[in-house]
VODOTOR-598822 format. One record per atom (N, C-alpha, C, O, CB): x, y, z; residue in one letter. Coordinates in pm, whole numbers, plus 50000, padded with zeros to 5 digits. Glycine has a CB too. Layout:
N
XYZA...
REM end
This chain:
275
770023733139450R768853742139367R767543735539372R766753744339338R769193744339204R767183729539385P765933718739343P765803715439149P765673705939072P764153728139409P765923730539145S765413732938947S767623724738899S767963719438793S764933765738866S768113726138968E769593719238927E769433700438925E769883691838849E770953725039073E768383699839078L768653685039120L768853679438970L770003676738935L767253676739217L767683677338870S767763663038719S768763666638666S769253657638597S766523661638577S769563680138667E771633680538609E772663673638723E773743668738689E772443701738601E772433673838792L773253670738922L773473653338886L774473647138852L772223674939095L771863648538912L772243637238886L772683633238747L773783628038730L771363630538927L772033635138669A772833627338502A774583631038565A775273622438620A772273640838276A775113648238537A776303645138607A776703633738651A777013625138568A776363651038696A776773631038781N776943621238780N776993606338746N777693597138788N776823623338809N775713607338627N776053593738568N777293595038472N778003585438445N774783587638486N777443604638434L779123602338430L780793601038406L781693609038432L779133599738431L780813588938352T782753587638343T783093599438327T782903605338221T783593578938211T783723605238443P784383620938449P785523619238388P785923607838412P784693627938596P786543627338294V787123635938289V788633629838390V788413629838511V786143648038328V789543626838364V791313622538447V791013638738427V790823646338331V793223610738344V791093640238622N792163650338606N793603654138676N793643656338797N791533659738619N794363654538624L795803661038702L796023675438738L795303685438736L797013659038615L797413672638776I797603684738923I798973683838885I799733674238894I797153679839126I799263700038824A800573700638720A801413706538915A801453718838910A800443717838512A801893702339036I802633709739119I803453723639086I803293733739154I803423700939160I804303723038980T805143728039050T805323736638906T805023728338819T806283718439131T805683749838836T805663754038737T806493751738648T806553760538562T805543762738748T807463739438630T807423738538609T806053727338540T805263731838456T808253742638640T805973714938584A805473707938525A803993711738489A803373702138441A805703697838583A803333722338499V802693734038395V803373738338327V802733748438298V802163745038435V804563739138253A805053745438176A804733731438079A804063731837976A806493752338214A805443717938142E805723704038095E804183698137992E803773693737885E806053693538259E803933701338095L802543702937997L801233708337936L800233702737891L802213698338006L801583720737952E801393730037864E802123724737713E801643723037601E801993743637929E803403723037764A803943720937580A803233710437551A803033711037430A805733716837534A802593698637606L802423685937536L801463690937443L801463686737327L801963672937622L800353702537496G799013709337406G798213704237591G797333696637549G798213697437183G798153704137640L796823696337754L796133707137806L796453718637836L797403686637907L795073700437810E794483716837789E793663712937945E792933704137991E793133721837601E794243724437985R793803737638137R792283731438174R791643729138071R793543760938072R791633728738284G791053727538341G790333736538365G790823747838353G791413723438395G789223735538399T788163753438390T788233754238608T788053765138663T785233749738280T788403746038662A788483746638792A789763753838904A789773761838997A788343733838807A790533747538847S791453742738899S792943753038869S793103748938754S791393728338846S794223763938889P794893770138806P795753759038808P796813762038752P795333784038833P795763744738858N796963740538909N796073728738814N796533718238861N797553740539094N795213725238723G794233716038651G794253714138533G793293718538470G793113718638662G795293707138463F794493702138361F793183687238398F792593682238494F795743697838252F793393684638170L792523674238170L793193666238080L793793670737982L791113677238136L793073645938129C793303637738032C792363640137956C791353646037994C793453625438060C792613634037782I791503625337768I792883610037700I793783610337616I789923634137628I792443600937774G792643585337743G793843576837925G793653571438034G793923585437527G794833580837847N795563567437958N796303581437997N796553587537893N796793549237883N796723588538113P797373588538192P798983593638159P799533604538142P797113577138236P799583573438159L800633570338292L802113580538199L802923585938274L801053545938330L802303582138044E802923591738053E803393598438119E804453598138181E802683595638024E802133609338106Y802623628938220Y802963616138275Y803733609538206Y801243646238331Y802523610138397L802553608638572L803963604438551L803993595038630L801363595738671L805463604838486S806373601138461S806853619638477S807793619638556S806403590638331S806533635638428I806633641138505I806513643338663I805583642038743I806343644638458I808213648238676P807883655138841P806793669338870P806483678938799P809533661338901P806443665339000G805263673139038G803773664938954G802813669839014G805603690938980G803443659238892V802403651438799V801973648138891V802523645838999V802633640838697V800503647138849R799583630838966R798093633938936R797813645238895R799793631739207R797223625738951V796363621438977V795443629538983V794783621238920V796503615739052V794743637838997Q793933646239176Q792573651239144Q792663662539094Q794893663939253Q792023649439148D790353656939151D790643680339157D791283686939238D789253647939388D790023683939061Q790133698139028Q789683700839195Q790543705639269Q789003705038879Q788923698939226G787823702039332G789333699939518G789843708639588G785923683739304G789423687039520S790183681139590S791823689739497S792873683939526S789773662239586S791943698439427Q793003705739445Q792803723639481Q793303734039525Q793743702539318Q792283720639454L791213735739517L791103739339683L790953750639729L789353732439476L791233724339771V791223723439919V792613726539909V792723733540009V790723709140002V793823726139854A794343723839902A795543734039902A796503736339975A794273713639881A794863740339757L795483752739732L795393767139804L796083777139821L795163754539622L793963761539839A793153773939950A793573777740024A793783789740044A792173772740022A794063761640143I794723767440264I796213769740237I796983776440306I794563757940389I796453763940136S797973770440110S797583784440041S798683789940048S799093759839993S796943791439994K797273807539974K796803814240083K797113826140089K796613814639848K796143809740170V796343817240314V796773817640516V796563826840595V795383819940305V797383804640541A798003795440609A799443802540646A799833807840542A798063781940525A800313804740741D801423804440690D802323800240696D802663792240783D801703809740684D803483807140539K803673796440505K805413793040628K805823781640650K803683796840315K805963803740676A806163794740777A806703793540887A807723797940942A806503788440748A805203781840933G805533768841035G804643763440971G804043765440865G805383768341205G804673754241077T804243737441125T802733736841022T801723743841026T803783735141355T802813734341004W801443721840925W801303711140938W802103701740936W801333718840798W799453712240965L799183693640922L798603689640900L797523695440892L799203684140965L798673676140868D797493672240740D796633663840876D797253660740978D798233658640555D795513661540864M795263651541010M794813639840901M795603630540920M793723657441161M793983636740805C793493629740731C794483620340664C794113608640676C792823637040658C795613621640600S796363627540548S795923609740368S795823611740247S798173631340679S795833599140429G796173593440318G794493597240201G793353601640213G796633574940368G795483591240087P796013584240006P796873593039931P797553589739834P795133577239939P796723611640015G798593613240028G798743627339818G799753629039749G799873583639998G797583631939801G797413638739622G797283651539745G798473651939779G795563633239461G796343665639861K796663673539921K798163671340018K798753681940039K795523675839976K798633662140060A799633663740132A800413666340053A801483670440100A799963655440207A800303665439887A802083668239845A802193680639770A803163686139718A802843655639736A800713684139778V800793701739731V800863713639851V801123725639841V799243706039640V800473704639982L801193714040080L802643712540060L803363721640019L800843710940232L803163697540100E804753697940055E805153709640001E805953718040043E805153687839950E804373709139881H805213718239783H805373732739820H806373739739806H804593718239644H803713737139891A803383748839981A805093753140007A806083755739939A802333743640143A804603751940174V805773752440236V807443745440210V808023741440311V805293748740339V807813744740138S808553739140055S809723752240119S809343763940126S807913737339879S811323747540167G811643753940164G811743770440341G812673777740375G811083751940040G810043768940406T810063781740459T809263769140613T809583766540729T808973798540348T808393765740541G808173756840667G807503745240691G807043743040579G807683762540745G807113735640766N807703718940750N805943718340724N805183727440690N808743707340929N805683705540751L804203696240701L804613685840791L805813683340786L803923690040512L804043680340857V803273666240892V801773659140871V800713665040849V803333665941016V802073640040889C801353641840850C800963620540935C801513610240972C801543649940688C799233629440912Y798943616541008Y798143606840911Y798013606740788Y797933620741159Y797683599141006E796983586240858E796973576540965E798093571640978E798233579740677E796093571741052P795723558041123P795913547341028P796843542841095P794213557341178P795853539640934H795453525140850H797293531040766H797433539240676H793233524840705H798233524540826V799313516240743V799733524440555V800503532740507V798403497240725V797903509540482K799163506840364K798423526940376K799123534740311K798913490240154K797573531540427R797073544140358R798193554640389R798113565940339R795543549240416R799343551040478A799983558940549A800953560640484A801533571440489A800193556140664A801603545940367K802753542840260K802653551340142K803503555240062K802713527940208K801523553040150L800823555440008L801163571740054L801953578539988L798813549039973L800603576040154V801453593640154V802743589740180V802963586440063V800983606940291V803953587040246T804803588640146T805413590040012T806053598339947T805003585540160T804753574439995S805153574939823S804793588339715S805383591639612S804273561839751S803813593439771A803003607639689A803843619039778A803403630539773A800813609439718A804483617639822L805083628039879L807233635239825L808103631839905L804823620840046L807573641439734K808393651739661K809823641839774K810913637139741K807823674439691K809203642239889D811003642940023D810593640340120D810583649140206D812003658140072D810103627940151P809783619540245P810423617940388P810003618040504P809873609340187P811623616540326E812873618540449E812493634340556E812423631240675E814783621540341E812243650740527S811843655640560S810653666140602S810553677640643S812343654040546S809533651440554T808313654740609T807733642840636T807253634240562T807503663040528T807883643940800P807003629040908P805483627240874P804533634640903P806943632741110P805533611640783V804033604540848V803963595540901V804443584940863V803093600940781V803253597341018L802993594541158L801903581241111L801103581841017L802273609841260L801983577041144V800943562041160V800083567041301V800343563041414V802103543141200V799133575241271K798213581341421K796563583641352K796003583841242K799033601641497K796203585341512R795213593741516R794903605241525R795253610041633R794793591741566R794243614141441G794143634041436G793393632341518G792883643441537G793553645541301G792613620041635Q792543630341744Q793543628841915Q793153629442032Q790843630041773Q794853626741858D795463624241936D797323638041914D798483636441950D795393606041917D796683648141847A797133659241808A797753662441919A797473658642033A796263668241757A798583669641884P799313681942056P798273693542054P797813701341971P801473692942032P798193692042126E797373708342164E799133723342157E800323723642188E796343706042428E798043732742093S798663745242069S799793744141978S800613753241979S799083751342190S800003730341869S801053728041777S801683733041661S802853733741625S800893720341749S800223737341593F800443739341438F799933751441402F799013753741481F799773728941348F800053760241326A800333771841257A798973770541108A798263780541095A802273771141209A798733758741012A797663757740992A797643740440929A798483733240875A797243770440906A795833738340982I795233730041016I794443722040830I793723727740748I794263737841145I794983708040828L794033705040646L793153694040730L793663685440802L795293695340452L791783695840710L791053680840830L790183680840682L789153686740649L789823684641055L790913673340625D790223662440489D789063649940549D788853641040466D791813651440403D788323648540684A787953639240735A787003628940707A785973633240759A787803643040807A786763618240658P786433609440667P784693619340656P784193628540720P787183600340786P784203609640525C782863611140558C781473603840435C781603591640436C782823628440574C780853606140384A780013589240285A780803591340192A781283581740132A778063587740213A781063601940163G781203603339948G780513603839934G780103593339982G781603595139827G779573609439889L778953607739794L779083618639683L778833616039566L777823605539836L779483630839726G780843632639587G781123628139492G780653629439379G781933630939598G782513618139558S782463612139411S781963599839369S782483588939343S783623611239363S780513605639369L780053592239220L780193590839086L779973583838988L778783590239192L780443595939108R781563600038895R782273588538888R782363579238807R783263616938869R782783591538998R783743584938992R784653569839067R785783565939037R784133593938999R783293561439211K783053556839242K781163553039229K780253558539292K783843559939311K781083542139127P779283544839180P778993534039245P777853533139289P777983546339056P779823524339265E779573514839402E778613526939474E777493531739452E781333509439513E779333528439541S778173536839643S777403535139677S777133532239794S777663544839634S776533536739564R775753542539617R774433528839610R773273529639571R775633557539543R775373514439677W774403500439701W775213504439794W774303507339872W774223483939620W776623508339881T777293504039968T777323516440071T777743514040184T778533498739913T776933528540043K776903538840186K775373539340208K774603543840123K777633557240162K775133536540277T774063537240362T773133551940478T774013555740555T774643527140435T772363556640495P772063565440598P772273560440787P772213566440894P770513568440557P772533546840742E772743539740880E774563541340945E775043536541048E772273521140845E775253550440830Q776833554040835Q776713567140923Q776823571641037Q777653557240668Q776353570540763L776293585240931L776123591041077L776503601641126L775663591640934L775483581441125P775773587241247P776933587941328P776923597641405P775093583241310P778093579441335S778623571641333S780143578041250S781163573441302S777713561541288S780393587641133L780343595141032L780703602941085L781813604341136L779423597240964L779433612641084T779653627841247T780153631741304T780763642441316T779373630241348T779813615041404K780323620041485K782333622941519K782943630741593K779563612741562K782703614041437L783943612941402L784263625941383L784913632841462L784193604541296L783703629841256Q784423641641243Q783793652341313Q784623660841279Q784603645041109Q782773660441403A783303664641524A784243663941687A784523671241783A782663665841530A784493647041627E785113643541757E786853655841650E787603663541710E785243617741809E786893653541524L788543649841468L788173671041447L788833675341353L788933633041252L787713676941485I787593689041474I787723697441584I788153708941590I786643690641422I787293690341665D787573697741810D789283687741813D789973694641737D785953692941982D789673682741833A790883680741817A791903694241817A792543700641900A790883673141700A791533694541617A792243707541567A792323715841631A793283722941659A791893713341475A791063715841671V791643730141736V792213731041815V792743741841840V791033738241775V792363721541884L793143723942043L794443725541953L795113735741966L793153708442193L794783716741870A796403717441743A796193728741756A796573731841869A796593711341556A795553742041674L795983749341678L797203757041749L797673753441858L795283750841674L797603766441687E799083780641822E796833797841776E796023802641697E802883793141591E797373796641916P796533809441848P797143820041754P798273824841740P796023818041959P795533822541673G795973825741528G795903819441374G795693824241262G797093826441545G796233804641433G796113792941345G794743792441273G793843799341321G796313780141427G794543786841191M793613780941044M793763767940974M794653760940926M793883789640923M791683767941003L791823752341036L791023752740891L790663763440844L791013743641206L790833742940839M790883744440704M789493724640679M789753712640676M793243744940635M788523730840671Y787593716340716Y786773713740597Y785843720640556Y786423718140861Y787293701540541A787033701040437A786243685140363A787013675540369A788263705740396A784773681840295T784183668540284T784283663040209T785503664740217T783243666540291T784143654140093C784023654039940C782523647939989C782363635840002C785303643539822C781663655940009S780443649440067S779403662840015S779903673940036S780573645740263S777553663039927P777173669639967P776423673640063P775823684440055P777093670839917P776343664840178L775273664940313L775763675940339L776853681240317L775263653440443L774183680940427V774063693440534V774283686940624V774733695740696V772823702040558V774343675840698I774853670240807I776713670540844I777453671940941I774273656240789I776793668340699E778313663740697E778903677840717E779773680640800E778883655340543E778303686540630T779563696440598T779313714440728T779983719340819T779323701340366T777223720440613N777783732040751N776733729340862N776743737340956N777713752240707N776113722440865A776063719841023A777243710241124A777193708341245A774673712341037A777853707441066Q779533702941076Q779383714341116Q778523715641203Q780753698340952Q780293729541061I780523743341111I780193746941177I780933751541265I780413751041073I778303748041189R777943760041287R777423751741404R776643755941490R776743771841226R778073736741394A777593729641519A778993733141618A778793733541739A777223710741487A780533735841561A782203737741535A782203752641606A783073755041690A782853737741338A781593758641585L780923772641600L780573776341751L780763784941837L779543773041512L780053766441732D779573765641896D779443764641973D778793770542059D779303764841945D780303752841969R780963746642066R782773752842145R783553748542230R780993732441990R782693763442062H784433766941993H783923775641964H783493777441850H785393759141871H783753789042116A783793803942095A785233811942051A785243824042029A783313809842231A786583802542042N787443804942041N787773805341863N788903807441820N788003797042140N786683803141783M786963801641665M786013807741529M784843804141535M787093788741669M786223813041455S785843824441377S785943814741213S786883808341165S787103840341406S784373817541153L784333813341006L785193829740865L785013841540834L782093809940981L785793821740845V786853829440737V785773830640592V785053821540551V788623817540698V785903842240541D784923840940392D785283832840285D785893840540211D784803853840316D785263823240238L786573810240178L785923816140009L786473810439915L786193784540239L785063824639980V784503827939837V785743836439763V786033835939643V782953838039848V786293843239855P787003849739768P788613846239780P789463852939721P786663864039787P788983833239877V790543829339852V789913821839726V790693824739635V791583818839988V789003814539678L788753805439609L788833816139383L789333816339271L786943798239705L787653823239498Q787073831039333Q789153835039309Q789713830839208Q785343854139361Q789943843039417E791693845439383E791233832139283E790623830039178E793343842839547E792023824439397L793023813039278L792333806039136L792933798239063L793513797439373L790603811839112S789993804138999S788943815838997S787883814439058S789433786639025S789233827638925P788053834738878P787283834638843P786423842338888P787953839138837P786953825138729G786383816938736G785163809838706G784503806838606G786543817738791G785103807838875L784433795438951L783163802438971L783233814638961L785173789439101L782163797938993E781013796638981E780393802639136E779383808439095E780773781838936E780393803739217L779943799839314L779203811539451L779333823839452L781073791939343L778453803239551N777483812039592N777873822739704N778573821339804N776393804039636N777373831239667T778973843239697T778133851739829T778513862839865T779563859239505T776293840739928T775193849739999T776023840440156T775673842640272T772913846539939T777313828640108R777763819140294R779573828140215R779973834140115R777563787340320R780113822140366K780943818640343K781803806240318K782883806940259K781073823240386K781293794840366T781763787040254T781533775740169T780333776240139T782493784940279T782043766640118V782533766339950V781563753439906V782183743339938V784593762439916V780303749739846Q780863732639807Q780213735639679Q779223742839660Q780193715539910Q780993728339585L781373723439400L780663709839450L780583701839543L783583721439317L780183713039319W778763706239231W779363696139115W780543698639089W777693720439137W778773684939040P779733679238944P779183687238805P779863691638712P779653660838938P777053687938831H777343698138706H778003712738665H778053717638552H776323700238672H778523718438793R777823731738801R779643733238711R779903735638593R777153741339001R780293731238796H782133728238797H782823723038764H784003726138749H782743725738859H782163710538735G783263695938649G783823694538750G785013695238717G784513697638506G783783692938853T784143684338974T784233674639115T783823683939184T784313687038981T784383666539190D783243659639305D782923669339333D783403678839272D783533650739432D782093671239422A781233680139467A781313678539624A780543675839715A779843678039405A782863682239606M783383693139759M783363698639796M783793707539723M783943697839808M782923705339956F782653706340072F784533713540134F785573707140151F781923689240127F784233730540153M785153729440313M785013746040340M784923755040256M787323722440302M785023746740471A785083756140505A786313764740542A787343759940494A784413754440568A786483774440603L788333778040664L788103788540767L787983800340732L789673786340525L788033784140925L788043784841017L790023795541119L791193794241084L787523768941021L789813798741162K790463807441232K790493807041418K789893810141521K789863819541175K791693800641361K791483809241590K792433815141683K793603813541715K791183797141724K790803827841733D791913836241828D793113839141822D793803828941811D792093832441924D793883851741825E795563854241857E795573851341975E796573845342014E796293868741840E794753853542052G794523849842258G794413843042230G795613844142201G793573853142384G793993828442176N793763816142253N793813807842138N793673795642150N792393815042345N
REM end
């Protein structure tokens, strides 16, 4: 909305409060007992004023923006927990930790990360890395018809996290976008092939740029007649009833000035049962 532009720009100049996620019910109870304020966007989110180190020793507690929390919680809510899931671009591992908890005892999670250092971060983020393979592998190399659910948190310009990475104002350029959008499309195509019939794909970027968000989804649906767009708004509203969302579209764009999160975009697609 043009009328909110000044408010958005001002929000991007503010230092954000540290967000924590409590992945387990026990972790939620411990943070509540310590008197931490609940986040307003994520049902598992908490706000931490000051140094978070004392809370990070609690099992199931980690630093994670509430927008990122919602991405992982949303796909966890709708996907088949008895199946095998893929976190296609899993570094540094925050969302993978949420997915791991969601399928614990019922299904399986596989994590891909093409960069060795980031793959090590994923392994360290997991509760039981021996049971969750973290492979140094590109998403484009995922095997066909192998996964009930895929989270594709795609590489992007990252302009949705300006509050946390103000240097992006100077390090990001328009010339970087063509290679990023090409990679995003390649990963989407690979994810579609890797899904089992009836499988769910969550596409997410930390970006408010339409070329990386709704334009990618429209193009993907044009390329893949066997994929349909699932209305993600009711899923998010069930997770977080107070969340103000645009109900005229099926994708979700979060905003720092409106939701107190990074500007995360997410879209949920489903593969036809027949193919």
